[in-house]
C-alpha positions in Angstrom: -101.7 -114.7 -15.0 -104.6 -112.5 -15.1 -106.7 -112.0 -18.2 -105.7 -108.4 -18.8 -101.9 -109.5 -18.5 -102.5 -112.3 -21.0 -103.8 -109.8 -23.6 -100.9 -107.3 -22.8 -98.5 -110.2 -23.7 -100.5 -111.7 -26.8 -101.9 -108.8 -28.6 -98.5 -106.9 -29.3 -97.1 -110.1 -30.5 -99.9 -110.7 -32.9 -99.7 -106.9 -34.0 -96.0 -107.3 -34.7 -96.9 -110.4 -36.9 -99.4 -108.0 -38.8 -96.7 -105.6 -39.2 -94.8 -107.9 -41.5 -97.7 -109.2 -43.5 -97.4 -108.2 -47.2 -100.4 -107.5 -49.5 -99.4 -110.6 -51.5 -99.9 -112.7 -48.4 -103.6 -111.7 -47.8 -105.1 -114.5 -49.9 -102.9 -117.2 -48.3 -105.0 -120.0 -46.5 -104.5 -120.4 -42.8 -104.8 -123.3 -40.5 -108.2 -121.9 -39.6 -110.1 -123.5 -42.5 -112.7 -120.8 -42.6 -110.3 -117.8 -43.1 -107.5 -116.6 -45.5 -105.0 -114.2 -43.8 -107.3 -111.3 -44.9 -110.1 -113.2 -43.3 -108.4 -113.6 -40.0 -107.5 -109.7 -40.1 -111.0 -108.8 -40.8 -112.4 -111.3 -38.1 -110.0 -109.8 -35.5 -110.8 -106.3 -36.2 -114.6 -106.7 -36.5 -114.7 -108.7 -33.3 -112.1 -106.6 -31.4 -114.2 -103.4 -32.2 -117.4 -105.3 -31.1 -115.9 -106.7 -28.0 -114.4 -103.3 -27.0 -118.0 -102.0 -26.9 -119.1 -105.0 -24.7 -116.2 -104.4 -22.2 -117.2 -100.8 -21.9 -120.8 -101.6 -21.1 -122.0 -100.2 -24.5 -124.2 -101.9 -27.0 -121.9 -104.0 -29.5 -122.2 -103.2 -33.1 -123.4 -106.1 -35.3 -120.3 -108.3 -35.4 -121.2 -110.6 -38.2 -121.7 -107.8 -40.8 -119.8 -108.5 -44.0 -116.6 -106.3 -44.0 -114.1 -105.7 -46.8 -111.1 -104.0 -45.7 -108.9 -104.5 -48.6 -105.4 -104.1 -47.6 -105.4 -103.8 -43.9 -102.6 -101.3 -42.7 -100.9 -102.6 -39.7 -101.5 -99.4 -37.9 -105.4 -100.0 -38.3 -105.1 -103.4 -36.9 -102.9 -102.2 -34.0 -105.4 -99.4 -33.4 -108.3 -101.9 -33.1 -106.3 -104.1 -30.8 -105.1 -101.1 -28.7 -108.7 -100.1 -28.3 -109.7 -103.7 -27.3 -106.9 -103.6 -24.6 -107.9 -100.3 -23.3 -111.6 -101.4 -23.1 -110.7 -104.5 -21.1 -108.6 -102.3 -18.8 -111.5 -99.9 -18.2 -113.1 -99.6 -15.1 -115.4 -102.4 -14.2 -114.7 -104.3 -17.6 -113.8 -107.5 -15.9 -116.5 -107.5 -13.3 -119.3 -106.7 -15.6 -121.7 -109.3 -17.0 -121.6 -109.5 -20.7 -123.8 -110.8 -23.3 -121.2 -112.3 -25.6 -121.7 -114.2 -28.9 -121.1 -117.4 -26.9 -123.4 -116.6 -24.0 -123.6 -114.6 -20.8 -120.5 -114.3 -18.7 -118.5 -112.1 -16.6 -115.8 -109.8 -18.2 -112.8 -111.6 -16.6 -113.9 -115.0 -18.3 -114.5 -113.2 -21.5 -111.2 -111.6 -21.6 -109.7 -115.0 -21.2 -111.8 -116.3 -24.2 -110.6 -113.3 -26.2 -107.0 -113.8 -25.2 -107.2 -117.5 -26.4 -108.9 -116.4 -29.7 -106.1 -114.0 -30.3 -103.5 -116.4 -29.3 -104.9 -119.0 -31.8 -105.4 -116.5 -34.6 -101.8 -115.2 -34.0 -100.7 -118.7 -34.8 -102.7 -118.9 -37.9 -101.2 -115.6 -39.2 -97.7 -116.8 -38.3 -98.1 -120.3 -40.1 -99.7 -118.7 -43.1 -97.1 -116.1 -43.5 -94.1 -118.2 -42.6 -93.3 -116.2 -39.5 -91.9 -117.2 -36.0 -94.6 -117.3 -33.2 -92.9 -117.0 -29.8 -95.5 -116.3 -27.1 -94.5 -116.4 -23.2 -95.5 -119.9 -22.1 -97.2 -118.3 -18.9 -99.6 -116.4 -21.1 -100.4 -119.7 -22.9 -100.8 -121.7 -19.7 -103.1 -119.1 -18.2 
């Protein structure tokens, strides 16, 4: 499965999980020790926004800036993930060399890293909020 296809499978599933998160669940711990549910949402929005810029060949905004979104409406999360997917689909995104937070690599490789991160954090959100997390095995195996 190509990295764009992975993201096309994984991101909507994670967005659907976020649709069902309640404000009371934001402070719940997740299996990712460093983040609560709220922290995972912030992390995914901040990095998703930064990575969108990288995939478009633009300078990425500072990704580690402290962010406090408060209650993150699902539409805002979905908007950030839709923008990330559009950026990955943009012309040249997978071929371009990117200076990422984990080193220099081509866009296709980094898109797989992003898909893996989204896959893991989707699981974090599902476990923390008691939701079922069913992902196409082909997207996981890729």
